[in-house]
N, C-alpha and C positions, 0 to 999 in steps of 0.2 A: 258217207263216214258213218261206221258204226258207232253206236253210243257206248260210253265206257261203262261196264256193269259194276255198280257198287253194292256189295252183299253187306248187309248190317245184321249182327246177332244181338239179341237180347233175351235175357233169362230172369231178370226181376222187375217188379214195379218201379223200384228207384231209378234204376239203369235206363228203363225205357223213357221215363219222364225226362232224364238228362239227353237222350239222343231224339226226341221228337222233333225238334226245330231242325236239327241236321238232316233227318230223314225227309222232313216236309221240303227242305231246301233241294235235296237230291231229287226228289221225285217232280219238282217244278221245272229243274234245270233241263233246257232241250238237248245238252251233250252227255246227259247221264242217265242211267237206268238204275232205279232201286231194286234190289232184291232184299227180301226179309226173311230171316230164320228166327222163330220163336222157340224157345225152349225152357227148360227148369221150371221155376214156380210159376210161370204164365199158364202152365198146361196141368197145374194141379188143382183139384177141388179144394184141398185143404188150405191152400193159399189164395184162393177166390177166383180161380178160372181167368185171370186177368186177360188172357188172350182174347176173350171176346170184346173187351174194351177197345184192343189193339184193332181188331177187325174193323171197327166202325170208322178207324182213322186211315188204315193202309191195308193193302192186299198182303196176306201173308203166302210165302212161297212155300215154306217148309215148315211143319211142326216136328220138333224133335223131342221125343218123350225120354225122361230119364225117371229112374227108379227112386222117387222122394218119399217113399213110403217109411223110410229109415232115416233118423239124423244121427245115427251112429258113424264111427269112422270108417267101418268096413262097408256100410252101405252107401256112404258117400264116394268111396273109392270104386265101388262097383258101378255107381252112377256114371263116373267120370269115365271108365271104360267103355260102357255101353254107349255113351254119348260121343265119344271119339269115333267109334265104328259108324254111326249115324250121320256125323258130320261129313266123314270121307265119302260118303254115298251122295250127300247133298250136294257136296262141291262138284263131284263128278257129273252130276245132272245139271246143275246150274253153270257151272263154268265162270265164275265171277273174275273180273279184272283185279278189283281189290277187294279184300275183307276189312270191315270197320269194326272194332270192338272197343268196349270201354271197360276200364277198371280192373279187377282183381279177383273175381269169383272164379270157383273151381270148374263150373260149366264152360266158363270163357277160356279157362287154359286148356280144355278138351277141344273146344273149337278151333283155337289157334294151333294146337299140336296138328291137328289134322289138315290145316290150311298151309301149314309149314311143310308136311311131307308132300302135300298135293302141288307144292310150288306155286301158292298163290301169294301175292304181295299182301301184307298185313299192315293196317294202320292202327296204332294203338291211342287211345285217348285217355288223359289221366294217368300217365306213367311218371315215374320218379319221385312218387309220395311215398311216405312211410306210415306204417301202422303196427308198431312194434308188438302190440298184444295179440296179433291175429296172423293166421299162416296165409292171409290174404297178401301179406308183406312179400313172402318168397314167391307167390304166385304171380304178383304183379311185375317183379324184377324178372321173372322167368319169361312172361309174355313180352317184356322188353326186349330181351335178347332174341326172341323168335321175330319180332316185327321189324318192319323196314322203314315205316314213317312214324314219327312220334309227336303228338300233339299234347302239350303240357299245360297246366293251370298258372304256372308262376315261372319266374326266372331260375328260382332256387331249384326247382323240380327239373327244369330243362338242364340245368347245370348237372343234376345227379343223373340223368339218362346218359348225358355225354360221359360222365364218370364210369358208367357201366360200359364204355366202350362203343358207344356209337357215334357215327359220324356227324358232326355239328350241323352240316348242311341238310341232314334228315331230321333235325329237331326243331320243332316249332312251338314258341309260345303263343298260345291262343287265347288263354284265360279259362275259367271254369265254366263247363257247360250249363250248370244249373241257374246262374244269374240270367241267362237268356230267358228262361222260362217266367221269371219274375218280371222282367221287362215287357214281354210279349203276350203274356196271357192277360185276360181280363178277369181279374179275380174277384171273388164274391162279396157283396156286402156282407155286414154282419148279420143283418135280417135272413139274407140268403143262404149264408153259411149255416145258421142255426136251423133253418128249416131243412138244409140239405142233410144234417146228421140227426135231426129230430132230438134235438137237445139244447136246452137254454145254458149259455155260458153265466158264470158267476161274477162276483166283484173281481176275483183272481182267477186265472186259469193257467194250466200247464199242459205241454203237449210230451208224453213220454214215449221214446222209442229206445229199447234196450235189447242188444244182441249178445249172444255168448261170447267170450274172450276165448277164441279158439286154440290158443296155444296153453291155457291152462286147463287142467284136468277137473272136471265136475265140480267147477265153482259156480256155475250158472245160478242155481237154487238160491245159495247162500247170499250171493250179490245181489241178486233181484229183491230178496226179501228184505236186504238191508234199505234199498231204495223205497220199497213200499212202506216199510217201518217209519221212514223219514217222512214219507208224504202223508202219513195218518197224523203227523203233528201239525199239519197246515190247516189253517182257518180260513174259511169263507173261499174255498179254492175247488174248483171242478178240474178234473183230470181226463184228458183224450190219450188212449193208449193206442198206438199202432203196433201191431205184432211181430215178432223177431221173423227174421229170414230162415231158410230150410238149412242153418248151419249146425254143428255138433251141439246137441242139447237144446235147440232152438225150442222143442215142444215143450220142455220143461218151464220155460219161461211163458210160452203161451198158455200153458194150463194154469200158471199162477195169476195172469192176467183175467182169465175167465172167472176164477174163483173170488178175486178181489172185487170184479164188477158186480158179481152175483150177490156179494155181501155189502156193497156201496153203490147201489143202482142209482141212488139219488145224486151221486157227486161225480160218477165216472161211467165212461163207456168206451169200447175199443172196437178196432177195425182191422180185419187182416190186410185190407188195402183201402186208403182213403182216395188213392187217384191223385194225381198231380194237382189238379184244379182245387180240390178240397184241401189237400195236404198245404199248398203254398198259401190258401186262403186263410187256414187255421192260424199260420205263423204271423198273420196281421193282428190277431185278437188274443193271443197268449201272452203271458208275460215272460215265459220262458221255455225252450227247448230242453228235455231233461232225458239225460241217458248217455249213449255212446254211438250215436249215429254220425256218419260223415256229414249229414245234412246240417247237423248242428253247428259245423264249422264253414261249410261252403254256402248254404244258403239263408240260415237264419241271421247273420250279420247284416245282410241288407235289409232286414227289417227293425234294425236297431233293437232288438231284443235280447235277453240274456241267453245264453247257453250254459248249462250246467252238464260239463263233460267228465263223466264218472269212470275212474280206472284207467287202464293201459290201452285199450283197445285201438284209441286214435294217437297215441303218443307218437312223436316225431312229426306230425303234420302241422303246417302254418296255421296259426291261430289269430283272429281277430282279437281286440281289445274287450270285446262282448262275451268272451268265452272264459268261464271259471272252471279249471281242471281241479278236481279233487279225488281224493282216495276213496275206495269203496267201503265205508264204514258209516253207520247210521249217524254218529255224532257230526262228521264232517260234511255229509250230505246236509244236514240240517243249518249247518253254519253257512253253507252255499246258499240255501234258500233264503236266509236273513240278508246276506249280502245283496241279492238281486234288487230287494226293496230299500236299500239304503239310499239316501240322498247322494252320496259319494258316487256310487255305481250308477245311479240313474243318469247323472251328469256324464259319466263315462259313455254311456250307451248313445246320448245325442250326437258324440263325436265319433262313433264306431264307423270304420270304413272296411268295407270287404275286401280282403287281400286277393281275391280270385278274379279281378279283372273287370271289364267294362260291359260284358253281355253281349258281344257280338262274335263269339266264338265259332259258331256255325258258318257265317260267310268266309272267315279265314280259312276253317277246314276244307270248305268246298272250292275254294280258288286253288288250292295246293293239290287236291284230289284229281282236279280237271286238268292240270297243266304239267304235273310231274312225269318225268321220262321214265317209263316203265321198263325201257330196256337195260338190261343188266342189273336191275334194282334187287334180284335175289342174291347176287354175289356181294355178300357183306364182308366189309374189312374192318378190323377191330381198330378203334381209335385209341392210340396209346396217349396219355396225357403227359408223360414224358417227353413226348416229341413237340409239345407246345412251346 
């Protein structure tokens, strides 16, 4: 019997971390064959050439270059077009039985568009979520409509995928992929972590990840400056920055991080990519995850630390009690910093539960990828809620 070929696409460091254990389980399953396509930021020197770290873990079957020298809307659209052509050629060569993708980024949209035309069944992880301040919102729902199997993080997200017209028997609630990393990785001790980043932690510490709000025009500089101004009011606090993705105006934020670190080298440092082990290890030792990254909602609550979620980028997502959502102005951000150290909120943190599941998502996904009948799976029928 031929092994079922499962092709996984990854384009960013964060998404690779979420896919890691799923790929490990595919690789070790006697009935499945892992195919891996690496694209996007993984292949860019500006973003740390993270494909080199992937090669230590897995065999990469295809590397698909994208034009990431520009973070303008024109540059990104050109990147998407180039990627779609290259993905079509890759699928023709690899002939996967199922394509597995996660999330909502533009390179994944290109990967899925080509697979749909190639009549390759598509399995989508983390659909049904909402991020109202980002064009990821539209991309995510578009990927849902092109996909044939859906693996969601919560019941609410499962319901939303069904609301989009997907058949309920093709939608599976498996939990968030990020929690599995926390459970299965041997995280670094404080001493090991400090050595790995060559930086001593302070009495107080925060981890900052801030991405552009892509549906707002030219707001990145002003919004990030508000955050930096608020950070400057903190006492006895060290700051670890992780840089922005290759979104529109991402370079603006990364340049501001470089300047801030240059002027505040005694209390701050930054990384293009911390890598999954160091990133999750950092969450053990910081007081808060600050910015607008989805990891502040999906992973930080498992460490019972605060998340200061700034602005509208993650608006609409399910949030734990450890998440403080605030507007993007200096005064409000300062108030949020004050709140995370209050006795009342520290008690809230002790009782925080991560709403994204039990950390066993990969095994649930694998069992379905192995057993699902692929005959006629491409013939999608719209599920109309009025028929319930």
